[in-house]
C-alpha positions in Angstrom: 129.5 125.4 89.2 126.5 123.3 90.7 125.8 119.9 89.2 122.5 120.1 87.2 119.4 118.8 89.1 118.5 115.5 87.5 114.7 114.9 86.2 112.5 113.5 88.9 112.4 109.7 89.1 108.8 109.2 88.0 109.7 111.4 85.0 112.5 109.0 84.0 110.3 105.9 84.5 107.8 107.0 82.3 110.2 107.8 79.8 111.5 104.5 80.1 108.1 103.0 79.9 107.3 104.7 77.0 110.4 103.8 74.9 109.6 101.5 72.1 113.1 100.2 72.2 112.8 99.0 75.7 113.7 95.1 75.5 111.2 92.6 76.8 112.0 91.1 80.4 112.6 87.6 81.0 113.0 86.2 84.6 115.4 83.3 85.0 115.6 81.1 87.9 118.9 79.0 87.8 122.1 78.3 89.6 125.2 80.2 89.4 127.9 78.6 87.2 131.5 79.6 88.1 132.6 77.8 84.8 130.5 80.0 82.8 129.4 76.7 80.9 125.7 77.1 82.1 123.5 78.2 84.7 122.7 81.9 84.9 125.8 82.7 82.8 124.2 80.8 79.9 121.1 82.4 80.6 122.0 85.8 80.7 124.1 85.8 77.7 121.5 83.9 75.5 118.5 86.0 76.7 120.7 89.3 75.6 121.5 87.9 72.3 117.9 87.1 71.7 117.1 91.0 72.4 115.6 90.7 75.8 116.7 91.9 79.3 117.3 89.2 81.8 116.1 89.3 85.6 118.4 86.6 87.0 117.1 85.2 90.4 120.1 83.2 91.9 118.8 79.9 93.4 122.2 78.5 94.4 125.6 77.6 93.0 127.5 74.6 91.4 130.5 73.7 92.4 132.0 72.4 88.9 134.3 73.1 86.3 133.8 72.5 82.5 134.4 68.7 82.8 132.1 67.9 85.6 129.8 69.0 88.3 131.0 68.1 91.9 128.2 69.4 94.2 125.4 72.1 94.3 124.6 74.4 97.1 121.3 75.6 97.3 119.9 78.9 98.7 117.1 79.1 101.4 113.8 79.4 99.5 112.9 82.7 101.3 116.0 84.3 99.7 114.9 83.0 96.2 111.4 84.6 96.9 112.8 87.8 98.1 114.9 88.0 95.0 111.9 87.3 92.6 109.2 89.3 94.3 111.2 92.5 94.7 112.0 92.3 91.1 108.7 91.4 89.9 107.0 94.4 91.8 109.3 96.8 89.8 109.1 95.5 86.4 106.9 93.4 84.1 107.9 90.2 82.7 107.1 88.6 79.4 108.4 85.0 80.2 109.7 83.1 83.0 112.6 80.6 82.4 113.1 77.9 85.3 116.5 75.8 85.1 117.9 73.8 88.0 117.0 75.3 91.1 118.6 72.9 93.6 115.9 71.8 96.1 112.0 70.9 96.4 111.8 73.8 98.8 112.8 76.2 95.9 110.6 74.5 93.4 107.7 75.0 95.8 108.5 78.8 96.1 108.8 79.3 92.4 105.6 77.6 91.8 104.0 79.8 94.4 105.3 82.8 92.5 104.4 81.6 88.9 100.8 81.0 90.0 100.6 84.7 90.8 101.7 85.6 87.1 99.7 82.6 85.3 99.3 84.8 82.3 103.1 84.7 81.8 104.5 81.7 79.8 106.9 79.6 82.0 109.6 77.6 80.0 111.1 74.9 82.1 114.3 73.0 81.3 115.1 69.7 83.0 118.7 68.8 82.7 120.6 65.5 83.3 120.9 65.2 86.9 123.1 61.9 87.1 125.8 63.6 88.9 123.5 64.3 92.1 122.6 61.8 94.9 120.0 59.5 93.8 117.6 60.3 96.6 118.0 64.0 96.2 117.2 63.5 92.3 114.2 61.6 93.2 112.8 64.2 95.9 113.6 66.9 93.3 111.8 65.5 90.3 108.8 64.5 92.4 108.4 68.1 93.5 109.0 69.3 89.9 106.5 67.1 88.4 103.8 67.8 91.0 104.3 71.6 91.7 105.8 73.2 88.5 104.8 71.0 85.5 101.1 72.0 86.0 102.2 75.5 85.5 104.6 75.0 82.6 103.8 76.4 79.1 107.1 74.7 77.3 108.9 72.0 78.8 112.6 71.4 77.3 115.0 68.5 77.7 117.1 65.9 76.2 115.3 62.8 74.7 117.0 60.4 77.4 116.4 62.6 80.4 112.7 63.3 79.6 112.3 59.6 78.8 114.0 58.3 82.1 112.0 60.9 84.3 108.4 60.8 82.8 108.3 57.3 81.2 110.2 55.3 83.7 108.3 52.1 83.1 108.2 52.2 79.2 108.1 48.9 77.9 107.9 49.4 74.1 110.3 47.7 72.0 111.4 51.0 70.3 112.4 54.0 72.2 109.6 56.6 72.8 109.1 59.3 70.3 108.5 63.2 71.0 104.8 62.6 71.1 105.1 59.8 73.5 107.0 62.2 75.8 104.6 65.1 75.2 101.7 63.0 76.0 103.4 62.0 79.4 104.2 65.6 80.2 100.6 66.6 79.3 99.3 64.3 82.0 101.0 66.7 84.4 99.5 69.9 82.7 102.2 70.8 80.0 100.8 71.8 76.7 104.0 71.8 74.7 107.2 69.8 74.9 110.6 70.5 73.1 112.5 67.3 73.1 116.2 67.5 72.0 119.0 65.1 70.9 116.7 62.5 69.7 119.1 59.9 68.0 119.0 59.4 64.2 120.9 57.3 61.7 124.0 58.8 59.9 125.3 60.8 62.9 122.0 63.2 62.9 120.0 64.2 65.9 116.3 65.5 65.7 114.7 68.2 67.9 110.9 68.0 68.1 108.3 70.3 69.4 105.3 68.3 70.2 102.0 67.9 71.8 100.3 64.5 72.5 98.4 65.1 69.2 100.9 66.4 66.8 104.5 67.5 65.9 104.5 71.0 65.5 107.9 71.6 64.7 111.0 69.4 64.0 114.7 70.2 62.8 117.7 67.7 62.3 121.2 68.8 62.8 124.4 66.9 62.3 125.8 65.5 65.5 129.0 67.3 66.7 131.9 65.2 67.4 132.2 66.9 70.7 130.9 67.2 74.3 129.3 70.5 75.2 128.4 72.0 78.5 125.5 74.3 78.9 123.7 73.5 75.6 120.4 73.0 77.2 120.5 76.2 79.3 121.6 78.1 76.0 118.4 76.8 74.0 116.0 77.3 76.8 116.9 80.8 77.6 117.0 81.9 73.8 113.6 80.3 73.5 112.2 82.0 76.5 113.6 85.4 75.2 112.0 85.0 71.8 108.7 84.0 73.3 109.0 87.1 75.4 109.5 89.2 72.2 106.3 87.9 70.8 107.4 85.3 68.4 104.9 82.4 67.9 105.9 79.1 69.5 107.0 77.6 66.0 109.0 80.4 64.8 110.6 80.7 68.3 111.5 77.2 68.5 113.1 77.3 65.0 115.1 80.5 65.9 116.4 79.1 69.1 117.7 76.0 67.7 119.4 78.0 65.0 120.9 80.1 67.5 122.0 76.9 69.6 123.6 75.4 66.4 125.6 78.5 65.7 126.6 78.8 69.4 127.9 75.0 69.5 129.6 75.6 66.1 131.5 78.6 67.6 132.1 76.6 70.7 135.3 77.3 72.6 137.7 75.3 75.1 138.5 77.6 77.9 139.7 74.9 80.2 140.5 70.9 80.2 136.9 69.8 80.2 134.1 70.1 77.7 133.5 72.7 75.0 131.5 75.8 76.1 128.9 77.2 73.5 130.0 80.9 72.2 126.5 82.5 73.0 128.0 85.7 71.7 129.2 84.3 68.3 127.3 87.0 66.4 129.5 89.6 68.2 132.9 88.3 67.0 134.5 90.0 63.9 134.9 87.8 61.0 138.3 89.6 59.8 139.9 90.1 63.4 143.5 89.1 61.9 143.3 91.7 59.1 145.8 94.3 59.1 144.4 98.0 59.8 144.2 100.2 56.8 145.6 103.8 56.9 142.1 104.8 57.5 141.6 102.6 60.4 144.8 103.8 62.3 143.7 105.6 65.4 144.0 109.3 65.2 145.3 111.0 68.6 142.4 113.5 68.2 139.7 110.9 68.1 138.9 111.5 71.9 137.6 115.0 70.9 135.1 113.5 68.2 131.6 112.3 68.6 131.2 108.7 68.4 128.8 107.4 65.7 125.3 106.5 66.9 125.1 102.7 67.9 121.5 101.7 66.9 120.1 98.9 69.0 117.5 96.6 67.7 113.9 96.8 69.3 113.1 93.0 70.2 114.7 91.3 67.2 117.4 88.8 67.5 121.1 90.2 66.9 122.5 86.9 65.2 
């Protein structure tokens, strides 16, 4: 018997476009992380957890384990451009996330792509680059500051990393507050800055979304007595997905910080280094160790029975 002819491609595309349950798309530029701690692994799982679809553009690869980064190998910028533009010609994106991309040339290529999609919010994350060569750090930060910050909607980074980068000549007696850092970022065109890990007394840290004029949102968390890898990518990817799903900035920031807190709380130790956030904490059963009841014992005829429907949420977060 002949196989049935599939519907024409354009019919299937139209059906997909008309579906109300189609997730929003987020394009993320980041390095592959073979340890799974951060990089594209963090981006894809966090974006999926927040109910969006990740378009993952590989900019290079770390050489690392869960304890430290030993090296980074950057792709040619033309390879990065081809990946991104091919996907963008086929799919609409609702947000662009930029992590560590490895070279000034790739920063320039991403800036050129982003300029063609200026209506799409761009969320940029600046990690701690202390593991890298000093000259490479300076060249990378200069390119990021001059080429990508003018197109960035929200800049995300740890307080100490953003302070060293944007306020290297800070002379105040006290450390800069989030609004000081936001003001420095604003000088390069960034309207919103999310500053994380601001030290507070009594083992607490603050996370502040700010502009030069005001604090828009802040949330304090108790400091974990552990060292994590991949927290910044996790937060930024979740924030990007929530913005893509139509949340306003304050609500998206609150939800992304809560998601990160739960991911860290459920973190696990896959190797001999740092703890990795469990970005799929919401998928873990709360009673994995419970003995199955008689009703739960597998029936040999189960394979013949239709599976119950699995209802996917539209664009809401699953956690």
